[in-house]
C-alpha positions in Angstrom: 0.0 0.0 0.0 1.4 3.4 -1.0 2.0 6.2 1.6 -1.0 8.1 0.2 -3.2 5.1 0.4 -2.2 4.5 4.0 -3.0 8.2 4.8 -6.4 8.0 3.2 -7.2 4.8 5.0 -6.3 6.4 8.3 -8.4 9.4 7.5 -11.5 7.3 6.9 -11.2 5.3 10.1 -13.0 7.8 12.4 -16.1 7.7 10.2 -16.1 3.9 10.2 -15.8 3.6 13.9 -18.5 6.3 14.4 -20.9 4.2 12.4 -20.2 1.2 14.6 -20.3 2.9 18.0 -23.2 5.4 17.7 -25.9 2.7 17.5 -24.1 0.7 20.2 -24.4 3.6 22.7 -27.6 5.0 21.3 -26.4 8.5 21.7 -23.7 10.2 23.8 -25.4 12.0 26.7 -27.7 11.1 29.6 -29.2 12.8 32.6 -27.9 11.9 36.1 -28.7 13.4 39.6 -26.3 15.8 41.2 -28.0 15.8 44.6 -27.8 13.1 47.3 -30.6 10.6 47.4 -30.2 8.7 50.6 -33.7 7.2 50.6 -37.1 7.8 49.2 -37.7 10.3 52.0 -35.3 12.7 50.3 -37.8 13.2 47.5 -39.8 15.3 50.0 -36.8 17.7 49.9 -36.1 17.7 46.2 -39.7 17.5 45.1 -43.0 18.1 46.8 -43.6 19.4 49.5 -40.1 20.8 50.2 -39.4 22.2 46.7 -42.2 24.9 47.2 -39.9 26.9 49.5 -37.1 27.6 46.9 -39.8 28.2 44.3 -41.3 31.0 46.5 -37.9 32.4 47.1 -37.1 32.6 43.4 -40.6 34.2 42.8 -39.6 37.0 45.2 -36.1 37.3 43.6 -35.6 35.7 40.2 -31.8 36.1 40.5 -31.9 33.2 43.0 -32.6 30.9 40.1 -28.8 31.0 39.6 -28.2 29.7 43.2 -31.1 27.3 43.7 -31.1 25.4 40.4 -28.6 24.1 37.8 -29.2 27.1 35.6 -25.7 28.6 36.4 -24.1 25.6 34.8 -26.5 24.8 32.0 -26.2 25.7 28.3 -28.6 25.0 25.4 -26.9 23.8 22.1 -29.4 25.0 19.5 -29.5 24.3 15.8 -31.9 23.9 12.9 -29.6 21.5 11.0 -29.3 23.9 8.0 -25.5 23.8 7.7 -24.1 20.8 9.6 -20.3 20.4 9.4 -19.5 20.1 5.7 -22.8 18.2 5.1 -25.1 21.1 4.4 -28.8 21.3 5.1 -29.5 17.9 6.5 -32.3 18.8 8.8 -32.7 18.8 12.6 -32.9 15.1 13.2 -29.7 14.4 11.2 -28.0 17.3 13.1 -28.7 15.8 16.5 -25.6 13.6 16.6 -23.4 16.7 16.2 -25.3 18.6 18.9 -25.0 15.6 21.3 -21.3 15.5 20.5 -21.1 19.2 21.3 -22.8 18.5 24.7 -20.3 15.8 25.4 -17.3 18.2 24.8 -19.0 20.8 27.0 -19.2 18.4 29.9 -16.0 16.5 29.6 -13.7 19.4 28.7 -15.5 22.3 30.5 -17.6 20.7 33.2 -20.6 22.4 31.6 -24.0 20.7 31.5 -25.4 21.1 28.0 -28.7 20.1 26.3 -28.9 19.4 22.5 -31.9 21.1 21.0 -32.6 20.7 17.3 -35.5 22.9 16.1 -37.7 22.5 13.1 -38.3 26.3 12.5 -40.1 27.7 9.6 -38.5 31.2 9.7 -35.7 33.2 11.3 -38.2 35.0 13.5 -39.6 31.7 14.7 -36.2 30.4 15.5 -35.3 33.6 17.4 -38.5 33.5 19.4 -38.0 29.8 20.3 -34.5 30.4 21.6 -35.5 33.6 23.4 -38.2 31.7 25.4 -35.5 29.4 26.8 -33.8 32.2 28.8 -35.3 31.4 32.2 -33.9 27.9 32.2 -30.3 28.4 30.9 -27.2 30.3 31.8 -26.1 30.7 28.1 -26.9 29.7 24.5 -24.6 28.0 22.0 -25.9 28.4 18.4 -24.6 25.7 16.1 -24.7 24.7 12.4 -27.0 27.4 11.1 -26.7 28.5 7.4 -25.6 31.9 6.4 -26.7 34.7 6.1 -29.5 33.9 8.6 -26.9 32.8 11.2 -25.6 36.4 11.4 -29.1 37.9 11.8 -30.2 35.3 14.3 -27.1 35.9 16.4 -27.5 39.7 16.4 -31.2 39.5 17.2 -30.6 37.1 20.2 -27.7 39.0 21.6 -29.8 42.2 21.5 -32.8 40.6 23.2 -31.3 38.2 25.8 -29.6 38.9 29.1 -27.5 35.8 29.0 -24.5 35.1 26.6 -25.5 33.9 23.1 -22.6 32.5 21.1 -22.5 31.1 17.6 -19.6 28.7 17.8 -19.2 28.3 14.0 -18.5 32.1 13.9 -17.0 33.2 17.2 -15.4 29.9 18.4 -13.7 29.2 15.1 -12.4 32.7 14.9 -10.9 32.4 18.4 -8.9 29.3 17.6 -7.9 30.6 14.1 -6.5 33.7 15.7 -4.6 31.8 18.3 -3.2 29.4 15.8 -2.3 32.1 13.3 -0.4 34.1 15.9 1.7 31.1 16.9 2.2 29.9 13.3 3.6 33.3 12.3 5.9 33.2 15.3 7.3 29.9 14.2 7.9 31.1 10.6 9.2 34.5 11.7 6.5 36.8 10.2 4.4 39.5 11.7 0.6 39.5 11.9 0.4 43.2 10.8 2.6 42.6 7.7 1.4 39.3 6.1 -1.0 38.9 3.2 -3.9 36.7 4.1 -6.1 34.8 1.7 -9.4 33.7 3.0 -11.0 30.8 1.1 -14.7 30.7 1.8 -16.5 33.6 3.4 -19.2 31.9 5.4 -19.8 32.1 9.1 -16.3 31.0 10.2 -14.2 33.3 8.0 -16.6 36.3 8.3 -16.1 36.2 12.1 -12.4 35.5 11.7 -12.1 38.6 9.5 -13.8 40.7 12.2 -11.6 39.3 15.0 -8.4 39.7 13.0 -9.4 43.4 12.5 -9.9 43.8 16.3 -6.5 42.2 16.8 -4.7 44.7 14.6 -4.8 43.3 11.0 -5.6 45.9 8.4 -8.5 45.0 6.1 -6.3 45.7 3.0 -4.0 42.8 4.0 -6.8 40.3 3.4 -8.1 38.9 0.1 -11.3 36.9 0.6 -12.9 34.4 -1.9 -16.3 33.0 -2.2 -17.5 30.4 -4.8 -17.6 33.1 -7.5 -14.2 34.6 -6.9 -12.4 37.3 -4.9 -14.3 39.9 -3.0 -13.8 43.5 -4.1 -15.8 46.7 -4.8 -16.7 45.5 -8.2 -18.7 42.5 -6.9 -22.1 43.9 -8.1 -23.7 40.6 -7.4 -23.0 41.0 -3.6 -23.8 44.7 -3.7 -27.2 43.9 -5.1 -27.9 41.6 -2.1 -26.3 43.7 0.6 -29.5 43.9 2.6 -29.1 40.1 3.2 -25.3 39.9 3.1 -24.3 43.1 4.9 -21.1 41.7 6.4 -20.0 40.2 3.0 -20.5 43.5 1.2 -18.6 45.3 4.0 -15.7 42.9 3.3 -15.9 43.8 -0.4 -15.5 47.5 0.4 -12.8 47.2 3.1 -10.5 44.5 2.0 -8.3 43.5 -1.0 -6.2 46.7 -1.2 -4.7 45.6 -4.5 -8.1 44.9 -6.0 -7.1 41.3 -7.0 -9.7 39.9 -9.3 -10.0 36.2 -10.0 -10.5 33.0 -8.1 -8.8 31.1 -5.3 -5.6 30.6 -7.2 -5.3 34.4 -7.7 -6.0 35.1 -4.0 -3.3 32.5 -2.9 -0.6 33.7 -5.3 2.1 35.3 -3.2 0.0 35.1 0.0 1.7 34.3 3.3 -1.4 32.7 4.9 -4.4 30.7 3.6 -7.4 30.6 6.0 -9.8 28.1 4.4 -13.2 27.4 5.9 -15.0 26.4 2.8 -16.3 23.4 0.9 -14.9 20.0 2.0 -12.2 18.6 -0.3 -9.9 17.2 -1.3 -9.4 19.3 -4.4 -11.0 22.5 -3.2 -7.5 23.9 -3.0 -5.0 22.5 -5.6 -1.3 21.8 -4.7 -0.2 24.1 -7.6 -2.0 27.1 -5.8 -0.1 26.4 -2.6 3.1 26.2 -4.6 2.5 29.7 -5.7 2.2 31.1 -2.2 5.0 33.0 -0.4 7.9 31.2 1.2 7.2 29.5 4.6 3.5 29.6 3.8 0.9 28.8 6.4 -2.2 26.9 5.3 -5.2 26.3 7.4 -7.5 23.8 5.5 -10.3 23.5 8.1 -13.3 22.2 6.2 -15.0 19.3 8.0 -15.1 16.4 7.7 -12.5 16.5 4.9 -10.0 19.4 4.5 -9.9 21.4 1.3 -6.5 19.9 0.7 -4.9 16.9 2.4 -2.1 18.0 4.8 0.6 15.9 3.1 -0.3 17.4 -0.3 0.0 20.9 1.1 3.4 20.2 2.7 4.6 18.6 -0.5 3.6 21.7 -2.4 5.8 23.9 -0.1 3.6 24.9 2.8 5.7 25.2 6.0 2.8 24.9 8.5 -0.5 23.1 7.8 -3.5 23.0 10.1 -6.9 21.3 9.7 -10.1 21.0 11.8 -9.5 17.3 12.5 -8.1 15.8 15.7 -6.3 13.0 13.8 -3.9 15.4 12.1 -1.4 17.8 13.8 -2.4 21.4 14.4 -6.2 20.9 15.0 -7.7 24.4 14.5 -11.1 23.5 15.9 -13.4 25.4 18.1 -13.4 22.5 20.6 -10.2 24.0 21.9 -12.0 27.1 23.2 -15.8 26.9 23.5 -15.9 24.6 26.7 -13.5 27.0 28.4 -15.1 30.2 27.3 -18.5 29.0 28.5 -16.9 27.8 31.8 -15.5 31.3 32.2 -18.7 33.2 31.4 -20.8 30.9 33.6 -18.4 31.2 36.5 -18.9 35.0 36.6 -22.4 34.9 35.2 -21.6 37.1 32.3 -24.4 38.8 30.4 -22.7 38.5 27.0 -19.5 37.6 25.2 -17.6 40.5 23.7 -14.9 40.6 21.1 -12.4 41.6 23.8 -13.3 38.5 25.8 -12.8 36.4 22.6 -9.4 37.9 22.0 -8.4 37.3 25.6 -9.4 33.7 25.2 -7.4 33.5 21.9 -4.3 35.0 23.5 -4.4 32.6 26.5 -5.0 29.7 24.1 -1.9 30.7 22.1 0.1 31.1 25.4 -0.7 27.6 26.5 0.8 26.2 23.3 3.8 28.5 23.6 4.5 27.5 27.2 5.1 23.9 26.1 7.0 24.8 22.9 6.0 25.7 19.4 7.0 23.9 16.2 5.7 23.3 12.6 3.4 20.7 14.0 2.4 22.4 17.2 0.9 25.8 16.9 -2.2 25.2 19.2 -2.5 23.0 22.2 -4.0 19.5 22.1 -7.4 19.0 23.7 -5.7 16.9 26.5 -3.2 19.6 27.3 -2.9 20.1 31.2 -4.4 23.3 32.3 -5.7 24.4 28.9 -9.4 24.8 29.8 -9.0 26.3 33.2 -6.6 28.9 31.9 -8.7 29.9 29.0 -11.8 30.0 31.2 -10.1 32.3 33.7 -8.8 34.6 31.0 -12.3 34.9 29.6 -13.9 35.5 33.0 -11.3 38.2 33.8 -12.0 39.9 30.5 -15.7 39.8 31.3 -15.1 41.6 34.6 -12.9 44.2 32.9 -15.6 44.8 30.3 -18.3 45.3 33.0 -20.5 42.4 31.8 -20.0 40.0 34.7 -22.5 39.7 37.6 -19.8 38.2 39.9 -16.2 39.2 40.6 -13.5 36.6 41.3 -9.7 36.6 41.3 -7.7 34.7 38.8 -6.8 32.1 41.4 -10.4 31.6 42.3 -11.3 31.2 38.7 -8.5 28.7 38.0 -9.2 26.6 41.0 -12.9 26.6 40.5 -12.7 25.7 36.8 -10.1 23.0 37.5 -12.3 21.4 40.2 -15.5 21.5 38.1 -13.8 19.9 35.1 -12.0 17.3 37.2 -15.4 16.3 38.8 -17.0 15.9 35.3 -14.1 13.7 34.1 -14.0 11.8 37.3 -17.7 11.0 37.1 -17.3 9.7 33.6 -14.3 7.5 34.6 -16.2 6.2 37.7 -19.2 5.2 35.5 -16.9 3.4 33.1 -15.0 1.5 35.9 -18.3 0.5 37.4 -19.7 -0.8 34.1 -22.5 1.7 33.9 -20.9 3.0 30.7 -20.1 -0.2 28.8 -16.7 -0.5 27.1 -16.9 -0.3 23.3 -17.2 -3.7 21.7 -14.2 -5.0 19.8 -14.2 -4.0 16.2 
């Protein structure tokens, strides 16, 4: 078997195993008590008649819902299944495995309880209203896998209406990890963020948010050349201008970016570029090796489409890329929002933040980059691994401290309190899972 065939076989293994194990476990999440049940008599405390007392207290002061219930550690993962991974509009039922997977990462990596909610909504307004009605039961909302441009309008509407954080992970979470990875990649290759030319392949939710966060971090719009399926974005894109009511962010990119007015396709955008940030259609073949070969020396290529990157990492490296990242955990340099969202939500819940600002996102990105740097950077290590010691508590604390500085936190805590609290909560979640496995209540996977 050739080296390429071996790489392809390895790349297909997660999908094969997923198809075997999903029906075995019949899902990934369950509900378990967090209170002591010493005997049936305890139900008089946890349910009627005793439960009436905390209910009356919350009626008098609704803020007590954070203290007397699990609301302060509970997140809704909400999707309509209209743009799931690289699979497209597959519907709410088919999106449920992804939302359950998200809930698993929330719990195991961040100690955050999460509920997967897939909605069959007929309109944006209906979706917004459905999520808005959830506010009394949750501490935060994670939007997931919603098609553009409605994902932008839904996020903006909910952030304006709700008094708890609303986060679209495909936008904000991906942007945080992309910024962290890019900062470290440029340090490895000896280039500066404010001087490189960046090509963005795909201008959907992920790259639109990354564009905005890069700007907040000091990148001039003119350094960026973005591409959609019809070519580069520039002031002459009358097709986007005609739809600017629906695609306001995209038209803004047309007017702000691409200082050299590069006109053409992906190959033209990549020619001479230092960086490729691709969050577009799954490959392979979306990005050709010849296009990577035409990039600048020591090029950085983020090929982050899921489940299959726009170009295989070994192809990009063979074409001359110095650093290659993907969104997959089975390749080096996983630029995936799973590195940040459990920690960011841990942080905002621990100080009961009202929202998540760009400054909080940048603080999370900087701490994420620092975790990787502390253990040493290399061509194949620009971001931490998910199992990196201290990763999630550190990013959680950085996010929470930024929330306090921004004035959007209900509680104030020191860095030490935040680190210790997050570490303890995460350790308890992982310990509970390991205990259930050892006791046989979570069965071991059957032999393949």
